[in-house]
Structures are given as structure tokens and as C-alpha cells.
DRENBALUM-754690 format. One line per 2 residues: number of its first residue (from 1); for each residue x, y, z of N, C-alpha, C, O. Coordinates in steps of 0.1 Angstrom, whole numbers. Example, Ala and Ser with C-alpha at 12.3 -4.5 7.8 and 13.67 -1.06 7.14 Angstrom:
1) 132 -57 78 123 -45 78 132 -33 78 142 -33 85 ~ 128 -22 71 137 -11 71 129 0 79 134 11 80
% end
This chain:
1) -12 -187 -124 -28 -192 -130 -35 -180 -129 -35 -170 -121 ~ -42 -183 -140 -50 -171 -147 -66 -172 -139 -71 -183 -141
3) -73 -165 -134 -82 -165 -125 -95 -164 -134 -105 -169 -130 ~ -93 -156 -147 -101 -153 -158 -96 -154 -171 -84 -153 -174
5) -106 -156 -181 -102 -156 -194 -100 -138 -198 -104 -128 -193 ~ -94 -140 -208 -95 -129 -218 -107 -124 -221 -110 -113 -218
7) -116 -132 -228 -129 -132 -231 -142 -124 -218 -152 -117 -222 ~ -137 -128 -204 -145 -128 -196 -141 -110 -193 -148 -100 -193
9) -128 -112 -191 -127 -96 -189 -132 -87 -201 -142 -80 -198 ~ -128 -85 -211 -136 -81 -220 -148 -76 -220 -151 -64 -223
11) -157 -87 -217 -168 -86 -213 -172 -79 -200 -183 -76 -199 ~ -165 -77 -191 -166 -71 -177 -164 -54 -183 -172 -44 -182
13) -153 -54 -190 -148 -40 -197 -157 -32 -206 -160 -20 -206 ~ -162 -43 -214 -168 -40 -228 -164 -36 -238 -170 -28 -245
15) -153 -42 -240 -143 -44 -253 -148 -49 -261 -154 -60 -260 ~ -145 -42 -275 -154 -50 -285 -140 -52 -295 -143 -58 -306
17) -129 -50 -295 -119 -51 -305 -110 -63 -294 -113 -66 -282 ~ -96 -68 -304 -88 -73 -299 -76 -61 -296 -68 -61 -287
19) -78 -54 -301 -67 -42 -296 -63 -43 -283 -51 -41 -283 ~ -66 -44 -272 -60 -48 -257 -62 -58 -255 -69 -59 -244
21) -59 -70 -260 -59 -80 -255 -42 -83 -252 -39 -91 -243 ~ -34 -77 -258 -20 -81 -251 -19 -76 -235 -13 -82 -226
23) -25 -65 -235 -24 -58 -218 -32 -65 -213 -26 -72 -205 ~ -45 -70 -212 -58 -79 -208 -45 -93 -201 -42 -99 -190
25) -42 -93 -210 -35 -111 -208 -24 -106 -196 -25 -112 -185 ~ -19 -101 -196 -3 -96 -188 -11 -91 -175 -7 -96 -165
27) -24 -81 -173 -28 -79 -163 -39 -85 -157 -45 -81 -147 ~ -44 -96 -164 -49 -109 -157 -41 -116 -151 -45 -121 -140
29) -28 -120 -157 -19 -129 -148 -16 -120 -136 -18 -123 -124 ~ -12 -111 -140 -6 -101 -126 -17 -98 -114 -15 -95 -102
31) -27 -99 -120 -43 -91 -106 -45 -109 -101 -45 -112 -89 ~ -46 -118 -109 -49 -133 -104 -37 -131 -90 -38 -130 -78
33) -28 -131 -97 -12 -136 -87 -13 -125 -77 -11 -129 -65 ~ -17 -112 -77 -22 -105 -65 -30 -110 -59 -28 -111 -46
35) -41 -115 -64 -56 -121 -53 -51 -134 -46 -52 -137 -34 ~ -46 -142 -57 -37 -156 -49 -30 -149 -30 -31 -152 -18
37) -24 -141 -39 -15 -133 -26 -18 -129 -14 -13 -129 -3 ~ -30 -124 -20 -37 -114 -9 -44 -127 1 -41 -129 13
39) -52 -134 -7 -58 -143 0 -48 -149 15 -52 -149 27 ~ -38 -153 10 -27 -160 18 -27 -176 14 -18 -182 20
41) -34 -184 7 -35 -195 6 -44 -194 -6 -53 -186 -9 ~ -36 -205 -13 -40 -210 -30 -54 -216 -28 -64 -212 -34
43) -54 -227 -18 -68 -230 -18 -80 -223 -13 -90 -229 -9 ~ -79 -210 -12 -90 -198 -9 -92 -195 -19 -99 -185 -18
45) -89 -198 -31 -93 -191 -44 -104 -200 -46 -113 -193 -50 ~ -109 -213 -46 -117 -224 -51 -133 -224 -37 -133 -223 -24
47) -142 -226 -46 -151 -235 -34 -146 -244 -30 -138 -250 -37 ~ -149 -248 -15 -149 -254 -7 -156 -268 -1 -166 -268 6
49) -149 -280 -4 -156 -291 -3 -167 -292 10 -159 -289 20 ~ -177 -294 14 -183 -295 26 -190 -312 28 -190 -318 17
51) -194 -317 38 -198 -327 42 -214 -328 42 -219 -317 40 ~ -220 -336 45 -234 -338 43 -241 -331 56 -253 -333 58
53) -235 -324 64 -238 -318 75 -237 -302 72 -242 -294 79 ~ -229 -300 60 -226 -285 57 -213 -279 62 -209 -267 60
55) -206 -291 73 -193 -284 77 -178 -286 60 -178 -293 50 ~ -171 -279 63 -159 -281 57 -154 -289 56 -153 -294 67
57) -146 -297 46 -136 -308 47 -123 -303 47 -119 -298 36 ~ -117 -303 56 -102 -303 56 -91 -311 60 -92 -321 67
59) -81 -307 55 -70 -318 52 -62 -321 65 -66 -319 76 ~ -51 -326 62 -45 -332 77 -35 -320 83 -28 -320 92
61) -39 -309 73 -32 -296 79 -43 -284 83 -40 -272 85 ~ -53 -289 84 -68 -281 87 -68 -269 74 -73 -258 75
63) -63 -275 62 -66 -267 51 -78 -265 43 -81 -277 42 ~ -88 -258 36 -100 -265 31 -95 -274 19 -84 -272 15
65) -102 -283 13 -102 -290 1 -112 -286 -12 -124 -289 -14 ~ -106 -279 -17 -111 -273 -33 -121 -290 -36 -120 -303 -35
67) -130 -277 -40 -148 -286 -47 -143 -291 -64 -141 -281 -71 ~ -142 -301 -70 -138 -302 -78 -154 -308 -89 -164 -315 -86
69) -151 -302 -99 -165 -313 -112 -155 -312 -123 -144 -307 -124 ~ -161 -318 -132 -155 -320 -150 -149 -317 -155 -141 -324 -161
71) -148 -299 -154 -139 -295 -155 -122 -288 -148 -113 -281 -153 ~ -124 -295 -133 -113 -297 -126 -120 -287 -112 -132 -287 -109
73) -112 -280 -106 -111 -271 -94 -124 -259 -97 -125 -254 -108 ~ -130 -257 -90 -141 -251 -92 -138 -237 -86 -134 -237 -74
75) -140 -224 -93 -133 -212 -87 -142 -204 -78 -152 -199 -83 ~ -140 -202 -69 -150 -191 -58 -157 -179 -68 -148 -172 -73
77) -169 -174 -70 -177 -167 -76 -170 -155 -71 -165 -147 -79 ~ -169 -152 -58 -160 -139 -53 -150 -136 -58 -149 -125 -64
79) -139 -145 -57 -127 -147 -61 -128 -137 -77 -124 -126 -81 ~ -138 -149 -85 -137 -142 -100 -144 -131 -102 -142 -125 -113
81) -151 -127 -95 -159 -114 -97 -149 -97 -91 -151 -86 -95 ~ -139 -105 -78 -129 -95 -75 -118 -96 -86 -111 -86 -87
83) -116 -104 -94 -104 -102 -102 -108 -92 -114 -99 -85 -120 ~ -123 -92 -118 -130 -83 -125 -130 -69 -124 -125 -60 -130
85) -135 -70 -115 -136 -55 -105 -122 -48 -105 -121 -36 -108 ~ -112 -55 -102 -99 -52 -101 -95 -49 -113 -92 -37 -115
87) -95 -58 -126 -88 -54 -140 -99 -41 -143 -95 -30 -148 ~ -112 -42 -141 -119 -32 -146 -113 -18 -143 -110 -10 -152
89) -111 -15 -129 -101 -5 -122 -90 -1 -128 -89 11 -131 ~ -79 -12 -131 -67 -11 -136 -69 -5 -154 -61 2 -160
91) -81 -12 -159 -80 -8 -174 -81 7 -174 -75 14 -181 ~ -89 12 -165 -98 26 -165 -90 34 -162 -89 45 -168
93) -81 31 -153 -68 40 -146 -56 37 -152 -46 40 -145 ~ -56 33 -162 -38 26 -168 -28 38 -165 -17 33 -164
95) -27 49 -164 -17 59 -163 -15 63 -148 -8 70 -142 ~ -28 53 -143 -26 57 -125 -30 68 -118 -29 70 -106
97) -36 77 -126 -44 89 -121 -60 87 -120 -69 86 -128 ~ -60 87 -106 -78 87 -103 -83 73 -100 -95 69 -102
99) -71 67 -96 -77 57 -92 -83 53 -81 -78 59 -72 ~ -91 46 -77 -96 45 -66 -87 37 -54 -85 25 -54
101) -83 44 -47 -75 37 -36 -77 35 -25 -88 40 -23 ~ -73 31 -16 -77 23 -10 -73 32 2 -62 35 4
103) -86 38 14 -82 47 20 -71 45 30 -67 34 32 ~ -65 56 38 -47 56 43 -58 51 57 -52 41 61
105) -67 52 62 -70 42 76 -72 32 75 -74 26 85 ~ -72 26 63 -71 9 64 -62 5 66 -62 -6 70
107) -47 12 64 -38 9 69 -29 4 55 -34 6 44 ~ -17 -2 57 -9 -3 49 -9 -18 43 -15 -26 50
109) -4 -24 30 -3 -34 27 -15 -39 16 -15 -51 12 ~ -24 -32 13 -30 -33 6 -27 -31 -9 -23 -21 -15
111) -30 -44 -16 -21 -42 -30 -32 -43 -42 -28 -44 -53 ~ -46 -43 -39 -56 -42 -43 -69 -31 -43 -72 -24 -33
113) -77 -30 -53 -83 -20 -49 -97 -20 -38 -104 -30 -38 ~ -100 -11 -30 -115 -10 -25 -125 -20 -32 -132 -27 -24
115) -126 -21 -41 -136 -31 -44 -133 -43 -45 -141 -52 -43 ~ -120 -44 -50 -115 -60 -47 -112 -66 -34 -112 -78 -33
117) -110 -58 -26 -104 -57 -12 -118 -61 -4 -118 -68 6 ~ -127 -55 -10 -146 -55 0 -145 -66 -2 -143 -74 7
119) -146 -72 -20 -152 -85 -19 -148 -98 -14 -156 -107 -12 ~ -133 -97 -12 -124 -102 -8 -120 -110 5 -114 -120 8
121) -129 -94 14 -123 -99 27 -130 -108 37 -126 -109 48 ~ -141 -116 32 -143 -125 38 -134 -139 33 -134 -149 40
123) -129 -138 24 -124 -152 18 -110 -150 24 -102 -160 24 ~ -107 -142 27 -88 -142 34 -86 -145 47 -93 -140 56
125) -76 -155 49 -70 -157 59 -68 -147 71 -61 -137 71 ~ -75 -149 81 -75 -141 94 -55 -140 95 -47 -147 89
127) -53 -128 103 -40 -128 107 -40 -126 123 -30 -129 130 ~ -51 -120 128 -52 -115 139 -58 -128 152 -70 -130 154
129) -52 -134 158 -64 -145 163 -63 -143 177 -71 -149 185
% end
């Protein structure tokens, strides 16, 4: 599931030609998958439905139920922003040098850069209870 389009990525990175479209197509898929994996639950990618009191509507597994509109499930804007931030970083540092790595004192297991990780931290499933 691609969370952004090639055109949205081109607008973010400010690319005017089609020369990098195949690179973008590959990395959009890869980064989208990394974001979904990092969030731990597919439903966290979407805006969640709420009742008239503003409380989340949960299914029988206590998972959020994604909101739908006429175009389908509504993507969480924070998730979209994180994908675009990560794409821009990966595009800028395609050779692997100078990338904005997550600081070592944050621990291991971060598959995304600091910008995307910071955006997504409030959406991610907590592992400590």
C-alpha cells in the first residue's frame, strides 16, 4: 500500500522532471511499508472514527476503526507527512552518506530517520504498559 503518490513525492522534493520516477516508485513502496511496520498496526495509518462525544470507536479487538469518505479510507495527515519527510531524506542521501541518523541514545530498532520517527511517535503502538 503506497501512502503517497509519485506526484506528491515530486512536489515535496521539488522534482520537475520524470527522470527519477522509477526511483520514487520503488522508494514510495519501501518507505510506506516501513512506516506501516513501525506503527505496528495497519489501522494506525488512518484517521480513526469517533462517536458524537469524540471517543474512538473500537472494534471487537479494541482496535480503532478507520474513517471512510467517498474515496475510501482516510489517511492520517501525520502519516503522509512522515512518508514525505522520509522520502526527501532518502532522496537527498541516496548514497547513504550524511543521512540524518537517529541518535544512538534513542536505542536500536529505528528503521526511519529522526524526522519521520518524531512525526509518527504519537501514532505508534506503545510496547511498554
